[in-house]
TIFI-369335 format. One record per residue: x, y, z of N, C-alpha, C in turn; residue in three letters. Coordinates in Angstrom, 1 decimal, always signed. Atoms other than C-alpha are relative to their C-alpha. Example, Ala and Ser with C-alpha at 12.3 -4.5 7.8 and 13.67 -1.06 7.14 Angstrom:
2
   n.px   n.py   n.pz  ca.px  ca.py  ca.pz   c.px   c.py   c.pz   r
   +0.9   -1.2   +0.0  +12.3   -4.5   +7.8   +0.9   +1.2   +0.0 Ala
   -0.9   -1.1   +0.0  +13.7   -1.1   +7.1   -0.8   +1.1   +0.8 Ser
//
This chain:
256
   n.px   n.py   n.pz  ca.px  ca.py  ca.pz   c.px   c.py   c.pz   r
   +0.5   +0.8   +1.1  -46.6   +2.0  +19.2   -0.2   -1.5   +0.4 Unk
   +0.3   +1.3   -0.4  -48.2   -1.4  +19.6   +0.8   -1.0   -0.9 Unk
   -0.8   +1.0   +0.7  -45.9   -4.3  +18.7   -0.8   -1.2   -0.3 Unk
   +1.0   +1.0   +0.3  -48.4   -6.5  +17.0   +0.4   -0.9   -1.2 Unk
   -0.5   +0.9   +1.0  -46.2   -8.5  +14.7   -0.3   -1.4   +0.4 Unk
   +0.2   +1.4   -0.3  -47.1  -12.2  +14.4   +1.4   -0.6   +0.5 Unk
   -1.3   +0.5   -0.6  -44.5  -14.4  +16.2   +1.1   -0.2   -1.1 Unk
   -1.0   +0.2   +1.1  -42.8  -15.4  +12.9   +0.7   +1.2   -0.5 Unk
   -0.6   -1.2   +0.5  -42.3  -11.8  +12.0   +0.5   +0.9   +1.2 Unk
   -0.4   -0.8   -1.1  -41.7  -10.5  +15.5   +1.5   +0.0   +0.4 Unk
   -1.4   +0.2   -0.4  -38.2  -11.9  +15.9   +0.9   +1.1   -0.7 Unk
   -0.9   -1.0   +0.5  -35.4   -9.4  +15.4   +0.8   -0.6   -1.2 Unk
   -1.0   +0.5   +1.0  -33.2   -9.6  +12.3   +1.2   -0.3   +0.7 Unk
   -1.2   +0.4   -0.6  -30.4  -11.6  +13.5   +1.3   +0.4   -0.7 Unk
   -1.2   -0.5   +0.7  -27.0  -10.1  +12.7   +0.9   -1.2   -0.4 Unk
   -1.0   +1.0   +0.4  -24.2  -12.0  +10.9   +1.1   +0.0   +1.0 Unk
   -1.2   +0.1   -0.9  -20.7  -12.5  +12.4   +0.3   +1.4   +0.5 Unk
   -0.4   -1.2   -0.7  -19.6   -9.8  +14.8   +1.2   +0.7   -0.7 Unk
   -1.1   -0.7   +0.6  -17.2   -7.1  +13.6   +1.2   -0.5   +0.9 Unk
   -1.2   +0.5   -0.8  -13.7   -8.4  +14.6   +0.6   +1.2   +0.7 Unk
   -0.7   -1.0   -0.8  -11.8   -6.4  +17.2   +1.0   +0.7   -0.9 Unk
   -0.9   -0.6   +1.0   -9.2   -5.9  +14.4   -0.8   +0.0   -1.3 Unk
   +0.7   -0.1   +1.3  -10.9   -4.6  +11.3   +0.9   -0.4   -1.1 Unk
   -0.8   +0.4   +1.2   -9.9   -5.6   +7.8   +1.1   +1.0   -0.3 Unk
   -1.0   -1.0   +0.4   -8.1   -2.3   +7.2   +1.1   +0.1   +1.1 Unk
   -1.1   -0.1   -1.1   -6.3   -2.2  +10.6   +0.8   -1.2   -0.1 Unk
   -0.8   +1.2   +0.1   -5.2   -5.8  +10.0   +1.0   +0.2   -1.2 Unk
   -0.9   -0.3   +1.1   -3.8   -4.7   +6.6   +1.2   +0.9   +0.5 Unk
   -1.0   -1.0   -0.5   -2.0   -1.8   +8.3   +1.0   -0.7   +0.9 Unk
   -0.9   +0.5   -1.1   -0.6   -3.8  +11.2   +1.0   -1.0   -0.6 Unk
   -0.9   +1.0   +0.6   +1.0   -6.4   +8.9   +0.6   +0.5   -1.3 Unk
   -0.5   -0.5   +1.3   +2.1   -4.1   +6.1   +1.5   -0.3   -0.3 Unk
   -1.5   +0.3   +0.2   +5.8   -4.9   +6.6   +0.3   -1.4   -0.3 Unk
   -0.2   +1.4   +0.2   +5.3   -8.6   +6.1   -0.9   -0.6   -1.1 Unk
   +0.8   +0.6   +1.0   +3.6  -11.1   +3.9   -1.1   -0.9   +0.6 Unk
   +1.0   +0.8   -0.6   +0.9  -12.4   +6.2   -1.2   -0.2   -0.9 Unk
   +1.1   +0.3   +0.9   -1.8  -14.2   +4.2   -1.3   +0.7   +0.5 Unk
   +1.2   -0.6   -0.5   -4.5  -12.7   +6.5   -0.1   +1.4   -0.5 Unk
   -0.1   -1.4   +0.5   -3.4   -9.2   +5.4   -0.4   +0.0   -1.4 Unk
   +0.3   +0.0   +1.5   -3.6  -10.1   +1.7   -1.4   -0.3   -0.2 Unk
   +1.4   +0.3   +0.2   -7.0  -11.6   +2.1   -0.9   +1.2   +0.4 Unk
   +0.8   -1.1   -0.4   -8.3   -8.6   +4.0   +0.1   +1.1   -1.0 Unk
   -0.2   -1.0   +1.0   -6.9   -6.2   +1.4   -0.9   -0.4   -1.3 Unk
   +0.7   +0.4   +1.2   -8.5   -8.3   -1.4   -1.5   +0.2   +0.3 Unk
   +1.4   -0.2   -0.3  -11.9   -8.2   +0.4   -0.4   +1.5   -0.1 Unk
   +0.2   -1.5   +0.1  -11.7   -4.4   +0.7   -0.1   +0.4   -1.5 Unk
   +0.0   -0.4   +1.4  -10.8   -4.0   -2.9   -1.2   -0.6   -0.8 Unk
   +1.2   +0.6   +0.7  -13.6   -6.4   -4.1   -1.2   +0.8   +0.3 Unk
   +1.2   -0.8   -0.4  -16.1   -4.3   -2.1   -0.1   +1.3   -0.7 Unk
   +0.0   -1.4   +0.5  -15.0   -0.9   -3.5   +0.7   +0.3   -1.2 Unk
   -0.8   -0.2   +1.2  -13.5   -1.4   -6.9   -0.7   +1.0   -0.9 Unk
   +0.7   -0.9   +0.9  -16.2   +0.6   -8.7   +0.5   +1.4   +0.0 Unk
   -0.5   -1.4   +0.0  -15.0   +4.1   -7.6   +1.3   +0.1   -0.8 Unk
   -1.2   +0.0   +0.7  -11.6   +3.2   -9.0   -0.2   -0.2   -1.5 Unk
   +0.3   +0.2   +1.4  -13.0   +1.9  -12.3   -0.6   +1.3   -0.6 Unk
   +0.6   -1.2   +0.4  -15.1   +5.1  -12.6   +1.1   +1.1   -0.1 Unk
   -1.1   -1.1   +0.0  -12.0   +7.3  -11.8   +0.8   -0.2   -1.3 Unk
   -0.8   +0.3   +1.2  -10.1   +5.6  -14.7   -0.9   +0.4   -1.2 Unk
   +0.9   -0.3   +1.2  -13.1   +6.0  -17.1   +0.0   +1.5   -0.1 Unk
   +0.1   -1.4   +0.1  -13.2   +9.7  -16.2   +1.3   +0.6   -0.6 Unk
   -1.2   -0.5   +0.6   -9.7  +10.1  -17.6   -0.1   -0.1   -1.5 Unk
   +0.2   +0.1   +1.4  -11.2   +9.5  -21.1   +0.4   -1.4   -0.5 Unk
   -0.3   +1.3   +0.4  -10.4   +5.8  -21.2   -1.2   -0.8   -0.3 Unk
   +1.2   +0.8   +0.4  -12.8   +3.4  -22.9   -0.2   -1.2   +1.0 Unk
   +0.4   +1.0   -1.1  -14.5   +0.6  -20.9   +1.0   -1.2   +0.0 Unk
   -0.9   +1.2   +0.0  -12.2   -2.3  -22.1   +1.3   +0.3   +0.6 Unk
   -1.3   -0.4   -0.6   -9.0   -0.5  -21.3   -0.1   +0.4   +1.4 Unk
   +0.2   -0.4   -1.4  -10.4   +0.9  -18.1   -0.1   -1.3   +0.9 Unk
   +0.0   +1.3   -0.7  -11.1   -2.7  -17.0   +1.4   -0.6   +0.2 Unk
   -1.4   +0.6   -0.1   -7.6   -3.8  -17.9   +0.9   +0.8   +1.0 Unk
   -0.9   -0.9   -0.9   -6.0   -0.8  -16.1   -0.4   -0.2   +1.5 Unk
   +0.5   +0.2   -1.4   -8.2   -1.3  -13.0   +0.5   -1.4   +0.6 Unk
   -0.6   +1.3   -0.5   -7.2   -5.0  -12.8   +1.5   +0.0   +0.1 Unk
   -1.4   -0.1   -0.1   -3.6   -4.2  -13.5   +0.4   +0.8   +1.3 Unk
   -0.3   -0.8   -1.3   -3.7   -1.6  -10.6   -0.1   -0.9   +1.2 Unk
   +0.2   +0.9   -1.1   -5.0   -4.3   -8.2   +1.2   -0.9   +0.1 Unk
   -1.2   +0.9   +0.0   -2.2   -6.6   -9.3   +1.2   +0.7   +0.5 Unk
   -1.2   -0.8   -0.3   +0.4   -3.9   -9.0   +0.0   +0.3   +1.5 Unk
   +0.1   -0.3   -1.4   -0.9   -3.0   -5.5   +0.6   -1.1   +0.9 Unk
   -0.6   +1.1   -0.8   +0.0   -6.4   -4.2   +1.5   -0.3   -0.4 Unk
   -1.4   +0.3   +0.5   +3.1   -7.0   -6.4   +1.0   +1.0   +0.5 Unk
   -0.9   -1.0   -0.5   +4.7   -3.7   -5.4   +0.0   +0.2   +1.5 Unk
   +0.2   -0.1   -1.4   +3.5   -4.0   -1.8   -0.1   +1.5   +0.4 Unk
   +0.2   -1.4   -0.3   +2.4   -0.4   -1.8   -0.6   +0.2   +1.3 Unk
   +0.6   -0.1   -1.3   +0.5   -1.1   +1.4   +1.1   +0.4   +1.1 Unk
   -1.1   -0.3   -1.0   +3.9   -0.6   +3.2   +0.1   +1.5   +0.1 Unk
   -0.1   -1.4   -0.1   +3.6   +3.1   +2.5   -1.1   +0.6   +0.8 Unk
   +1.2   -0.5   -0.8   +0.3   +3.4   +4.4   +0.4   +0.3   +1.4 Unk
   -0.3   -0.4   -1.3   +0.5   +5.2   +7.7   -1.3   +0.3   +0.8 Unk
   +1.2   -0.2   -0.7   -2.0   +5.7  +10.5   -0.7   +1.4   -0.3 Unk
   +0.6   -1.3   +0.3   -2.5   +9.4   +9.7   -0.6   +0.1   -1.4 Unk
   +0.6   +0.2   +1.3   -3.4   +8.3   +6.2   -0.8   -1.3   +0.0 Unk
   +0.5   +1.4   -0.2   -5.4   +5.4   +7.5   -1.4   -0.3   -0.6 Unk
   +1.3   +0.4   +0.6   -8.7   +5.7   +5.6   +0.3   -0.8   -1.3 Unk
   -0.2   +0.9   +1.2   -8.9   +3.0   +3.0   -0.2   +0.7   -1.3 Unk
   +0.3   -0.6   +1.3  -10.5   +5.1   +0.3   +1.1   +1.0   -0.3 Unk
   -1.1   -0.9   +0.2   -7.7   +7.7   +0.7   +1.2   -0.7   -0.5 Unk
   -1.1   +0.8   +0.4   -5.1   +5.1   +0.4   -0.2   -0.5   -1.5 Unk
   +0.2   +0.5   +1.3   -6.7   +3.6   -2.7   +0.1   +1.1   -1.1 Unk
   +0.0   -1.0   +1.0   -7.2   +6.9   -4.5   +1.5   +0.5   -0.3 Unk
   -1.4   -0.5   +0.1   -3.6   +8.1   -3.8   +0.8   -1.1   -0.8 Unk
   -0.8   +1.1   +0.7   -2.2   +4.7   -5.0   -0.4   +0.0   -1.5 Unk
   +0.4   +0.0   +1.4   -4.3   +4.8   -8.2   +0.5   +1.1   -0.8 Unk
   -0.5   -1.2   +0.7   -3.3   +8.3   -9.0   +1.5   -0.2   -0.3 Unk
   -1.4   +0.3   +0.2   +0.4   +7.2   -8.6   +0.2   -0.9   -1.1 Unk
   -0.1   +1.0   +1.1   -0.2   +4.2  -10.8   -0.2   +0.6   -1.3 Unk
   +0.3   -0.6   +1.3   -1.8   +6.2  -13.6   +1.0   +1.0   -0.4 Unk
   -1.0   -1.0   +0.4   +0.8   +8.9  -13.5   +1.4   -0.6   -0.4 Unk
   -1.4   +0.5   +0.1   +3.9   +6.7  -13.4   +0.1   -1.4   -0.7 Unk
   -0.1   +1.4   +0.5   +3.0   +3.2  -14.7   -1.0   -0.4   -1.0 Unk
   +1.1   +0.3   +0.9   +0.1   +3.5  -17.1   +0.5   -0.8   -1.3 Unk
   -0.4   +0.7   +1.2   +2.0   +2.6  -20.3   +0.6   -1.4   +0.2 Unk
   -0.5   +1.3   -0.3   +3.9   -0.2  -18.7   -1.0   -1.0   +0.3 Unk
   +1.0   +0.9   -0.4   +0.8   -1.7  -17.3   -0.8   -0.5   -1.2 Unk
   +0.7   +0.4   +1.2   -1.0   -1.6  -20.7   +0.8   -1.0   -0.8 Unk
   -0.8   +1.0   +0.7   +1.9   -3.4  -22.3   +0.1   -1.4   +0.6 Unk
   -0.1   +1.2   -0.7   +2.2   -6.0  -19.7   -1.3   -0.8   +0.0 Unk
   +1.3   +0.6   +0.1   -1.5   -6.6  -19.7   -0.2   -0.9   -1.3 Unk
   +0.1   +0.8   +1.2   -1.3   -7.7  -23.3   +0.8   -1.2   +0.0 Unk
   -0.8   +1.2   -0.2   +1.4  -10.1  -22.3   -0.5   -1.0   +1.0 Unk
   +0.6   +0.9   -0.9   -0.8  -11.7  -19.7   +0.9   -0.3   +1.2 Unk
   -0.9   +0.1   -1.1   +1.7  -11.1  -16.9   -0.6   +0.3   +1.4 Unk
   +0.6   -0.3   -1.3   -0.7  -10.1  -14.2   -1.0   -1.1   +0.4 Unk
   +1.1   +0.7   -0.6   -2.9  -12.0  -11.9   -1.0   +1.0   +0.5 Unk
   +1.0   -1.1   -0.2   -6.2  -10.1  -11.5   -1.0   -0.3   +1.1 Unk
   +1.2   +0.1   -0.8   -8.9   -9.5   -9.0   -1.2   -0.2   -0.9 Unk
   +1.2   +0.2   +0.8  -12.3  -10.7  -10.3   -1.0   +1.0   +0.4 Unk
   +1.1   -0.9   -0.3  -14.9   -8.0  -10.6   -0.9   +0.1   -1.2 Unk
   +1.0   +0.0   +1.1  -18.0   -7.5  -12.7   +0.1   +1.4   -0.8 Unk
   -0.2   -1.2   +0.7  -16.8   -4.9  -15.2   -1.3   +0.4   -0.8 Unk
   +1.2   -0.4   +0.7  -20.0   -5.1  -17.2   -1.0   +0.7   +0.8 Unk
   +0.9   -0.7   -0.9  -22.0   -4.1  -14.2   +0.5   +1.4   +0.3 Unk
   -0.6   -1.3   -0.2  -19.6   -1.3  -13.6   -0.3   +1.0   -1.1 Unk
   +0.3   -0.8   +1.2  -20.1   +0.0  -17.1   -1.5   +0.4   +0.0 Unk
   +1.4   -0.3   -0.1  -23.9   -0.1  -16.5   -0.1   +1.2   +0.9 Unk
   +0.0   -1.1   -0.9  -23.3   +2.2  -13.5   +0.5   +1.2   -0.6 Unk
   -0.7   -1.1   +0.5  -21.0   +4.4  -15.4   -0.8   +0.8   -1.0 Unk
   +0.8   -0.7   +1.0  -23.3   +5.2  -18.3   -1.2   +0.7   +0.6 Unk
   +1.0   -0.7   -0.6  -25.9   +6.3  -15.8   +0.5   +1.1   +0.9 Unk
   -0.5   -1.1   -0.8  -23.6   +8.7  -14.0   -0.4   +1.3   -0.5 Unk
   +0.4   -1.4   +0.4  -24.8  +12.3  -14.0   +1.2   +0.8   -0.4 Unk
   -1.0   -0.9   +0.4  -22.8  +15.0  -15.7   +0.4   +0.8   +1.2 Unk
   -0.4   -0.7   -1.2  -20.7  +16.7  -13.0   +1.2   +0.8   -0.3 Unk
   -1.2   -0.8   +0.1  -18.1  +19.4  -12.7   +0.8   +0.0   +1.3 Unk
   -0.7   +0.2   -1.2  -16.9  +18.2   -9.3   +1.5   -0.4   -0.3 Unk
   -1.3   +0.4   +0.1  -13.2  +17.6   -8.8   +0.1   -1.6   +0.0 Unk
   -0.1   +1.4   +0.0  -12.0  +14.0   -9.4   +0.0   -0.6   +1.4 Unk
   +0.0   +0.5   -1.4  -11.4  +13.6   -5.7   -1.4   +0.0   +0.6 Unk
   +1.3   +0.0   -0.5  -14.9  +14.6   -4.8   -0.9   -1.0   -0.7 Unk
   +0.8   +1.0   +0.7  -16.4  +12.4   -7.5   +0.4   -1.4   +0.5 Unk
   -0.5   +1.3   -0.6  -14.3   +9.5   -6.1   -0.7   -0.2   +1.3 Unk
   +0.6   +0.1   -1.3  -15.7  +10.2   -2.7   -1.5   -0.3   -0.1 Unk
   +1.5   +0.2   +0.2  -19.3  +10.3   -4.0   -0.2   -1.5   -0.4 Unk
   +0.2   +1.4   +0.5  -18.9   +7.0   -5.8   +0.4   -1.0   +1.1 Unk
   -0.3   +0.8   -1.2  -17.2   +5.5   -2.7   -1.2   -0.1   +0.9 Unk
   +1.1   +0.0   -0.9  -20.2   +6.5   -0.6   -1.2   -0.8   -0.6 Unk
   +1.1   +0.8   +0.6  -22.7   +5.0   -3.1   +0.3   -1.5   +0.0 Unk
   -0.4   +1.4   +0.0  -20.7   +1.8   -3.3   -0.2   -0.6   +1.4 Unk
   +0.1   +0.4   -1.4  -20.6   +1.6   +0.5   -1.5   -0.3   +0.4 Unk
   +1.4   +0.2   -0.3  -24.4   +2.0   +0.8   -0.6   -1.2   -0.7 Unk
   +0.5   +1.2   +0.7  -25.0   -0.6   -1.8   +0.5   -1.3   +0.7 Unk
   -0.6   +1.1   -0.7  -22.7   -3.0   +0.0   -0.8   -0.3   +1.3 Unk
   +0.8   +0.1   -1.3  -24.6   -2.4   +3.3   -1.4   -0.6   -0.3 Unk
   +1.4   +0.4   +0.3  -28.0   -2.9   +1.6   +0.1   -1.5   -0.4 Unk
   -0.2   +1.4   +0.4  -26.7   -6.2   +0.1   +0.1   -0.9   +1.3 Unk
   -0.2   +0.8   -1.3  -25.6   -7.4   +3.6   -1.3   -0.1   +0.7 Unk
   +1.3   +0.1   -0.6  -29.0   -6.5   +5.0   -0.9   -1.0   -0.7 Unk
   +0.8   +0.9   +0.7  -30.7   -8.4   +2.3   +0.4   -1.5   +0.3 Unk
   -0.5   +1.4   -0.3  -28.5  -11.5   +2.9   -0.5   -0.5   +1.3 Unk
   +0.5   +0.3   -1.4  -29.4  -11.4   +6.6   -1.4   -0.4   +0.0 Unk
   +1.5   +0.2   +0.1  -33.1  -11.2   +5.8   -0.3   -1.4   -0.6 Unk
   +0.2   +1.3   +0.7  -32.9  -14.2   +3.4   +0.4   -1.1   +0.9 Unk
   -0.4   +1.1   -0.9  -31.0  -16.3   +5.9   -0.9   -0.2   +1.2 Unk
   +1.0   +0.1   -1.0  -33.6  -15.5   +8.5   -1.4   -0.2   -0.4 Unk
   +1.3   +0.3   +0.5  -36.5  -16.4   +6.3   -0.9   +1.3   -0.2 Unk
   +0.7   -1.3   +0.1  -37.5  -12.7   +5.8   +0.2   +0.7   -1.4 Unk
   -0.3   -0.5   +1.3  -36.8  -12.3   +2.1   -1.2   +0.9   -0.5 Unk
   +1.2   -0.7   +0.5  -40.4  -11.2   +1.3   -0.1   +1.3   +0.8 Unk
   +0.1   -1.2   -0.8  -40.3   -8.7   +4.2   +1.0   +1.0   -0.5 Unk
   -1.0   -0.9   +0.6  -37.1   -7.2   +2.8   -0.4   +0.6   -1.3 Unk
   +0.4   -0.5   +1.3  -38.4   -6.9   -0.7   -1.1   +1.0   +0.1 Unk
   +1.1   -0.9   -0.1  -41.5   -5.1   +0.4   +0.4   +1.3   +0.7 Unk
   -0.4   -1.1   -0.8  -39.7   -2.7   +2.8   +1.3   +0.6   -0.3 Unk
   -1.3   -0.5   +0.2  -36.3   -2.1   +1.3   +0.0   +1.5   -0.4 Unk
   +0.1   -1.4   +0.3  -37.5   +1.2   +0.0   -0.1   +0.9   +1.2 Unk
   +0.1   -0.7   -1.3  -38.1   +2.3   +3.6   +1.2   +0.0   +0.8 Unk
   -1.1   +0.2   -0.8  -34.7   +1.4   +4.8   +0.8   +1.3   +0.3 Unk
   -0.7   -1.3   -0.2  -33.1   +4.8   +4.3   -0.8   +1.2   +0.3 Unk
   +0.9   -1.1   -0.3  -36.1   +6.9   +5.2   -1.2   -0.4   +0.7 Unk
   +1.3   +0.3   -0.6  -39.6   +7.1   +6.6   -0.8   -0.9   -1.0 Unk
   +0.8   +0.8   +0.8  -42.1   +4.6   +5.4   -1.2   +0.8   -0.6 Unk
   +1.2   -0.7   +0.6  -44.5   +6.3   +2.9   -1.3   -0.8   +0.2 Unk
   +1.2   +0.6   -0.3  -48.1   +5.6   +3.5   -0.4   -1.1   -1.1 Unk
   +0.4   +0.9   +1.1  -48.6   +3.9   +0.1   +0.8   -1.3   +0.1 Unk
   -0.9   +1.1   -0.2  -45.6   +1.6   +0.7   -0.5   -0.8   +1.2 Unk
   +0.5   +0.6   -1.2  -46.9   +0.8   +4.2   -1.3   -0.8   -0.3 Unk
   +1.3   +0.7   +0.3  -50.4   -0.1   +2.9   +0.2   -1.2   -0.9 Unk
   -0.2   +1.1   +0.9  -49.1   -2.3   +0.1   +0.7   -1.1   +0.7 Unk
   -0.7   +1.0   -0.8  -46.6   -4.1   +2.4   -0.9   -0.8   +0.9 Unk
   +1.0   +0.7   -0.9  -49.4   -4.8   +4.9   -0.8   -1.0   -0.7 Unk
   +0.9   +0.9   +0.8  -51.6   -6.3   +2.2   +0.8   -1.2   -0.5 Unk
   -0.7   +1.1   +0.5  -48.9   -8.4   +0.6   +0.5   -1.0   +1.1 Unk
   -0.6   +0.9   -1.1  -47.4   -9.7   +3.9   -1.1   -0.4   +1.0 Unk
   +1.1   +0.3   -0.9  -50.8  -10.0   +5.6   +0.3   +0.4   +1.4 Unk
   -0.3   -0.6   -1.3  -49.7   -7.7   +8.4   -0.8   +1.2   +0.2 Unk
   +0.7   -1.2   -0.3  -51.3   -4.8  +10.1   +0.9   +1.2   -0.3 Unk
   -0.9   -1.2   +0.3  -50.0   -1.2   +9.3   +1.0   +0.2   +1.2 Unk
   -0.9   -0.1   -1.2  -48.6   -1.1  +12.9   +1.2   -1.0   -0.1 Unk
   -1.0   +1.0   +0.1  -46.7   -4.3  +12.3   +1.0   +0.3   -1.1 Unk
   -0.9   -0.4   +1.1  -45.3   -3.0   +9.1   +1.0   +1.2   +0.5 Unk
   -0.8   -1.1   -0.6  -44.1   +0.2  +10.9   +1.1   -0.5   +0.9 Unk
   -1.0   +0.6   -0.9  -42.3   -1.9  +13.5   +1.1   -0.7   -0.8 Unk
   -0.9   +0.7   +0.8  -40.7   -4.1  +10.9   +0.9   +1.0   -0.8 Unk
   -0.8   -0.9   +0.7  -39.5   -1.1   +8.9   +1.0   +0.7   +0.9 Unk
   -0.9   -0.6   -1.0  -38.1   +0.5  +12.1   +1.2   -0.9   +0.3 Unk
   -1.1   +0.9   -0.3  -36.1   -2.6  +12.8   +1.0   -0.2   -1.2 Unk
   -0.9   +0.1   +1.1  -34.8   -2.9   +9.3   +0.9   +1.3   -0.1 Unk
   -0.9   -1.3   +0.0  -33.6   +0.8   +9.4   +1.0   +0.0   +1.1 Unk
   -0.9   +0.1   -1.1  -32.0   +0.2  +12.8   +1.2   -0.9   -0.4 Unk
   -1.1   +1.0   +0.4  -30.1   -2.9  +11.5   +0.8   +0.6   -1.1 Unk
   -0.8   -0.6   +1.1  -29.1   -1.0   +8.3   +1.0   +1.0   +0.6 Unk
   -1.0   -1.0   -0.6  -27.5   +1.8  +10.5   +1.1   -0.8   +0.7 Unk
   -1.0   +0.8   -0.7  -25.7   -0.9  +12.5   +1.0   -0.5   -1.0 Unk
   -0.8   +0.6   +1.0  -24.4   -2.6   +9.4   +0.9   +1.1   -0.7 Unk
   -0.8   -1.1   +0.6  -23.3   +0.8   +7.9   +1.2   +0.4   +0.9 Unk
   -1.1   -0.3   -0.9  -21.2   +1.5  +11.0   +1.0   -1.1   +0.0 Unk
   -0.9   +1.2   +0.1  -19.7   -2.0  +10.8   +0.8   +0.1   -1.2 Unk
   -0.7   +0.0   +1.3  -18.8   -1.6   +7.2   +1.0   +1.2   +0.0 Unk
   -0.9   -1.1   -0.1  -17.2   +1.8   +7.8   +1.2   -0.3   +0.9 Unk
   -1.0   +0.4   -0.9  -15.3   +0.4  +10.7   +1.1   -0.8   -0.7 Unk
   -1.0   +0.8   +0.8  -13.6   -2.0   +8.2   +0.9   +0.8   -0.8 Unk
   -0.8   -0.7   +0.9  -12.2   +0.8   +6.2   +0.8   +1.2   +0.6 Unk
   -0.8   -1.0   -0.7  -10.6   +3.0   +8.9   +0.9   -0.7   +0.9 Unk
   -1.1   +0.6   -0.8   -7.6   +2.4  +11.1   -0.4   -0.2   +1.4 Unk
   +0.3   +0.2   -1.4   -9.3   +2.8  +14.5   -1.5   +0.4   +0.1 Unk
   +1.5   -0.3   -0.2  -12.9   +2.9  +15.9   -0.3   +1.5   +0.2 Unk
   +0.3   -1.4   -0.2  -12.5   +6.5  +16.8   -0.3   +0.8   -1.2 Unk
   +0.2   -0.7   +1.3  -12.6   +7.4  +13.1   -1.4   -0.2   -0.6 Unk
   +1.2   +0.4   +0.7  -16.0   +5.9  +12.4   -1.0   +1.2   -0.1 Unk
   +1.0   -1.1   +0.0  -18.2   +8.9  +13.3   +0.4   +1.1   -1.0 Unk
   -0.5   -1.0   +0.9  -16.0  +11.3  +11.3   -0.2   -0.5   -1.5 Unk
   +0.2   +0.6   +1.3  -16.1   +8.9   +8.3   -1.4   +0.0   -0.4 Unk
   +1.4   -0.1   +0.2  -19.8   +8.8   +8.6   -0.4   +1.4   -0.5 Unk
   +0.2   -1.4   +0.5  -19.9  +12.6   +8.3   +0.5   +0.2   -1.4 Unk
   -0.5   -0.1   +1.3  -17.7  +12.4   +5.3   -0.8   -0.7   -1.1 Unk
   +0.8   +0.8   +0.9  -19.9   +9.8   +3.7   -1.2   +0.9   -0.4 Unk
   +1.1   -0.8   +0.3  -23.0  +12.0   +4.0   +0.3   +1.3   -0.7 Unk
   -0.4   -1.2   +0.7  -21.1  +15.1   +2.9   +0.3   -0.4   -1.5 Unk
   -0.3   +0.4   +1.4  -19.9  +13.2   -0.2   -1.3   -0.2   -0.8 Unk
   +1.3   +0.2   +0.6  -23.5  +12.3   -1.0   -0.7   +1.3   -0.3 Unk
   +0.6   -1.3   +0.2  -24.7  +15.8   -0.6   +0.8   +1.0   -0.8 Unk
   -0.9   -0.9   +0.8  -21.8  +17.4   -2.4   +0.5   +1.2   +0.9 Unk
   -0.5   -1.1   -0.9  -20.8  +19.5   +0.7   +1.4   -0.5   +0.6 Unk
   -1.2   +0.3   -0.7  -17.6  +19.6   +2.7   -0.2   -0.2   +1.5 Unk
   +0.2   +0.2   -1.4  -17.6  +18.1   +6.2   +0.8   +1.0   +0.8 Unk
   -0.7   -0.9   -0.9  -16.7  +20.2   +9.2   +1.3   -0.6   +0.4 Unk
//
């Protein structure tokens, strides 16, 4: 393929900060017996990124949107207040597994108490966009999957959205917002001919240049996906298996 991008478009998408040798989740695990502020921040970042699967899980219990928001916020507060992270172990090191198990424990044992305390204003909450979550929820397809499989599917979708947002932010920072807007539909697959033709016209690029740009965006998207998954497992060796689980969750199959 001829690399005929103009100089301004030829430069690679520059990545953001490198993945730390210690990921957010491994940092949380390594300091679970103490009160290290770094661990608390890492846990908050993870929860902020993946709160929607928890909210949807609560909604699936027949709870209305306002109460589901209250319960989800109360769960986050209880997660830190009770230091449930101390129960996490390496063999249960996937962040999503830890969250789902903790939420199920919370709903089974502390639901009524949390609802009462919420009305008394005794919790400090994570901030999340519950209105946006409800928009997602009303668009959810009818399914007969188990709650665990539905949680995994929503986790996978939230993860992919987070990765796409990171890619968009990188493009904006690198002056390539227009390029992203035209080619974001090609990030997760091959570039359709119609999309390629339109992008070439709008960006004033040749079709070959558009194909190269789309290829680079897809490559960077895959890199960011691996980085994001690395933040939610206890060790780098788990990344490939978690990738398999992600695609299995999206397809409704069971990974090998």
